[in-house]
N, C-alpha and C positions, 0 to 999 in steps of 0.2 A: 503490500501501501502505496510502504514512503515514497519510493521508485516513480509507481503512477503519478506522485506528487509534485517532486520532483519534478520530474517529463513532463506535467503542466500545465509548472510554473514560468518552468522555464520556454515550451509553446507560449504564452501571455504576453512575458516576457520580448522576448524574438518579436509578437506581435506588433506592439506598443510600440520601437524602432522599426521598423516597416514596412514600403508601399505597402497599401489592401490588393492582392491578388489574386484573394479570394473566390475559389473556385467549387461550384457541384457536379456530382458525375453523377455519371448511368452507367453496369454496362455484364457486358456479358466471361463468365469468370468458368474454368475447366479449373476442376480435382486432383491429379493423379495421388491417386496412397497407395505406400506399403505394407502389409498385411505378414503377419503368417499363420497357420495352420499347423496345429498340432505339434511346431516347432520346431518341423523340419522343412518345410515349402516354404516358399515363398510366393506372397500371391500378387495380382497387379488389381492396382481398382482407377478406375476414371469417371468421372460424369461428368458430358456438357451434356449442352447448355442450364448453364445458370446465372444467380444473378446478384450482383457488388453494388450495391452507394458509395460513395466515396467525401468527402467537405474538408480543401485544406488550403495554406500559404503554401506562394512559392515567394521566395525573399529576393529582393537579389542583390549579392557581394556587388561586382559589380558589373563590367561589360557583356561579362564569360557567364564571372561562377558563384550558383546559389542555391538555399541552403529550403528546403521542402515541409511541409509538415505536414502529420493527413490523417482525418480518425474517419475507420470505413469501417462496412456490414460486407458481407462471402454470407452466403446461405447459399451453401453447400453439398446439403441434403447426399452426397453416399455413401450408401450402404458397402460397409468396411463386413458385414457375411455377414449368412443368416444358414440357421439352423431349424426347417423344418416349418413353428410358428417364431421359432427368436428370431430377434438381432439387431447389430448392434449397427450402429449407423456413426458418421461428423456428419452433425451438422450445421450446427451459429459457429462463422467465427466475430469477434469484435480485437478491432486492432484500431493501433498508434506508431504511427512510424515515423523519424528525420529520412529526409532522402536529399543531401548532398549533390549535386551533379557540376555541374557548365552546361550552357546555349553558342548554338552554332548555327546564324538567324531561325528559321525558323523547328530548327533542329533541339530536342534535348536527350542529355540524358543523366539517367542518377542512378545511383548507387542507394538501397535501405538497406536501414536497418532498423525493429521495435518489438511493439509487446504484439501477443493475442492471446485474449480471455478465448479457448478450442469450448467449445457448451457440445458433449458427446455424449449420446444414451444405450440401453442396452434398452430390450421390449420382448417384453410375451404377448402375442397381436396373441393369443390362447386362453391364456389366464389376467390380459391385463394389465396387469404389471412393467412395472417402466422402473430404472432407476437411468439418473442426472447425475450428468460431474459437469464440472464449467471450472476449465484450471489456465491455468494462464503457458505461452509458450513461446521463445525467442524465433525472431528468425528475421534474413538478410534474404535482401532479395534485389530485382533490375527491371528500369524500368528507363523503355520510349515516349517520349511525349514530340507528336508534331503540332505545328497553330498555323491551323489550317487557313482562319482570325484570329480577330484582335478578342473575339471573346468566344471560340469557343477550341479543340484541343483534341486531336488522341492518342489514347494512352497505348499501351502493348506492354506486356512490366507482366511478372514475378516474382513469386515468396518462395521459402524456401525450413522452413521448420522438425527437426526432430521431438518429437512427439510422442513420448512410449508412454499403451494406456493398455488395458489389456478388459478383455470382451467377460463378462459376467456370469454370461447364459449362458453365450457360446466358446469354441475352444481358438478361439482370434485375438492376434493381439498388432497392434495402428505399430509403425517400427515406428516411420516419420511418413510429409505426407509436400505437397506442390496446389501451386493455387494459380493458373494462368489467368491472367483479365485483358479482356478486350474493350477498354473505357473510351465514353463523352468525355468532357467537362466544359461545362458550363462558366463562364467565367463575371464573377456577380460585378467585380468591381477595375 
C-alpha cells in the first residue's frame, strides 16, 4: 500500500508541473498465458479479442524525450483450465505504469514498468462455489504510439509479468502471462 501511495504522489507531482497531454483510450487486447497441468505439461492459452480502457498523461521533458503515466483496466477473461464443471480463469487487471520514452516526429516509443492488480477465480459451475483472488504483480513492457492527428493516436504494445497462481479446483497452475494491446487514444488537451 505504501508503494502505491508513493507512486500516486509522484504521478500527481509530475502532473502539476507538466503540460496537459491527458488522454482516454479504448482498445482490443489479447492475453497469452503459460499454464502447467499436473506439474509436467506446459500449456499455452490465448484469448483474443477482449478490451482495455486507458487514462494517462504524456509529459514532455524536452523536444525528444518524455515520460508517461497511465492507469488502465484490462478485461482478460482467459480460461486457464477446466475440468468438468470446474473452471480456472484469469479475469481482469487494473494497472498503473510509468513509461519513459522518446519521440521522432509523429512516432513515440516507450518502455513501461508498473504494477497490476490481478483478479482471478476458481469456479465450480455445478455447485456454484467460487473462490475469488485479487493480488499484485509487477510487469514490464514496450509500446509504440503513432499520432495521426493532434488529438488522436494509435498505440500498439505488450506487457509481461511472472504471476504464479495455483488453482483450488483443477490441477492447473498459472506461471506467467503477456497481454498485447491495440488501442486508440483521444487527447483531451
